[in-house]
N, C-alpha and C positions, 0 to 999 in steps of 0.2 A: 539535402538532411531529410528525413524520413521525422517528422514531428506532427502529432497529431493533434493537441493543442492545448491551452493553458489550463489545464484542470487547477491548476491552485489557486486560481482564482474562487475555486468553492471551497477551496479548505481552509481553517482556522489556523493564521501563523503563530501563534501565541508559544512560547514556549511552555506554558504550560501542558499543551498537546501533548508534548515530546513522551509522557509516559502510555498516551494512547496511542503509539504508532500504528502495534496493532490494527484499531480497528479505524483511527484515520485512515491507511491504505486502502484497506477491503472497501470502506467506504464511497476512497476516493476511483475506486477501479469500476465499482457501481455508475457513480456519478458521471464516469468517462463512455458507460455503456448508454447509460440512460440520453446521452447529448448525440452519440455517433447516431441513435435509431429514433430518436424523436426529437432531435434538434432540440432539446432544453436544456438548460442549465438549473440543475435543483441541488440545492445543498443539502443534505442528507445528515443525519444525527448521530456521530459517532458514539457521543454519549446513549442513546440506545442500547447500542452493544455492550459498550460500559456496562449500564447496570441489569440490565437484561441478558445476555446470552451466556448464562454461567450453566453451572450443573451440568446438566446430559453434554453440553457444548463445550466443556472440559476447557472455559477460559476463565481469567479470575481475577476479572475486572480491570482494572489498571493495571497491572504487574506483567500480563501476558496474555496469548492468546493463539490458536492456530486460525491459517488463514480460510482454510476446507470447513472448520467447525464453524467460524463468524459465516460463514456463505450458507451453511447448514440453515441455520438460526433463521437467515432472511429469508430463503426459501420456506420456512416451516410457517414463518410467523407476520415476516414482512420486516419494513425499517421504516422508520416516519421522518420527517422532516427537520432540519433543525430549528426552524421556528414550531413545530409541534413539540418537539423535546431538546429543550435548549442546553447547550453547556456548563457545567456546573463547575467543575476543574477537581470532582471528586468523585469515588464510588458511590452511588446509592440505590434505594430502595427502586425495584425494576415499576414505572410509575403507568404505564399502558404499551401496551403492543399493536400493530398494524402496520397499516402504510404499505408500498412498493413490496411486493415479493419478487424474485428471481423464480425463473423455471427450474436451474441448476449451476450446477461450476464447471469449470476443470481446470487440468492441473498439466502445466508445461511439464512435459518428462523428464523427470526427474536426473542430474547431471547431465542434461544432452542442451550443450550451451547453443547448438545450430540450431534448435527450436525454437529459440526465443527470440531473435531479430524477427523472423516472420511473426511470429505471435504480436509483437507488437504492433505490425504492421496490418496486419489482417484481423486480428481482435480487437484491440484498442490497447488504452493501459493494462498493465500488468502489475499484479502485488506482489512484490516480490520481499525474498528475505534474503540478508548477508551478516556478515561480522564487521559491525562497525569500528572494532578495535582502532583503526588508523583516522576514524574520523577528525580527533584531536588534532593531527596532524593537516588534513585539507583545507587549502583555502581557495585554490585556483586550477585550472590544470586537469589532467587527468588521473582519477586513482586508481594504481596499481596494487601489487599485493607487498608493497615492503613493508606494512605495519599492519598485516592482516593478517588472519588464515584459512589455506580454502579447504577446511574441514566441513563435513557438514554439523559437527559436534560443535563446532563453533558457532554457527548462525545465531543470533543476539540483538536482529532488531529488522524494521519493516521500513520498506521504501515504496515510490512507484514509479514504474519503470514507463516513462510519457513518450518519447522517440529513441534515434540514434542519429548518428553520423558512420563514417567508413568505418571508423577504427574505436568507437563508444558510445556505450550507451548515455542517454538523457534519463535522470531520475530526480525527482521530486523527494527531497527529507523534512522531518519535522522537525527542524531547531529553529524553523523561523530567517525571516529575507534578507537577515544582515550575516548568515552563515553560508558559507562555498561562495557559490556564484548566485546570489539573488534568491538563497531559500535550497537553490539544487547543486548536482555535481555531476560529473561523468565519472563512468568507470569502462575502465580500457577491457575490449571486448577480447572474447575467445581466447580467453587466458584462465578462466573460473574463478576473475578476483572478487576477493574477498566469500568466495564459495557461492559466488550470482546464480548459479546455474543450478542449485541443489531446490530451490523450494517457492515455486512462480504458480501461482494459479488467476484465474479468471471468472467475475460470474456470468452468466448467462440470462440474458431475458427472455 
């Protein structure tokens, strides 16, 4: 198994964070890069993005946000730690900016699932998006296309790809540790399962 590390230890597992999955896993991808490059487990602040990455960055607080725009915000303004900018479970006014900046971000070629596995192996955790319509039916095993769409237009939920086995990806979800396999799920590989190949990105330090 190619499994990078359990970045879940850095991510708040509370159900309340489900609404901010888009920020949680952009932050998770960056936490992964910090660990890979610096060997430091640093808990960064999704709340910082909820409150501050709006306006020109096209994010709408708790509702939704674009991966690349979240990374562009971090490149321009930085991101603070969880301790410096704590989670509040609601949208608020931007309190402060600063912290860790990234040099940029990369995008896995859209619709090219053959590029996804090497990206996980060679880069680290990947911020991913898929159609989560079938998540209510998922408890264990490998998620397939039985209850979801492979269409780009159906993408509606963010996850963090952290590893893979021979025929499935390993992903961290935002529903807490009682969901799925201790908060994780397995996603069938090479079938564009639930649209997993369409929109995946990662930060670069």
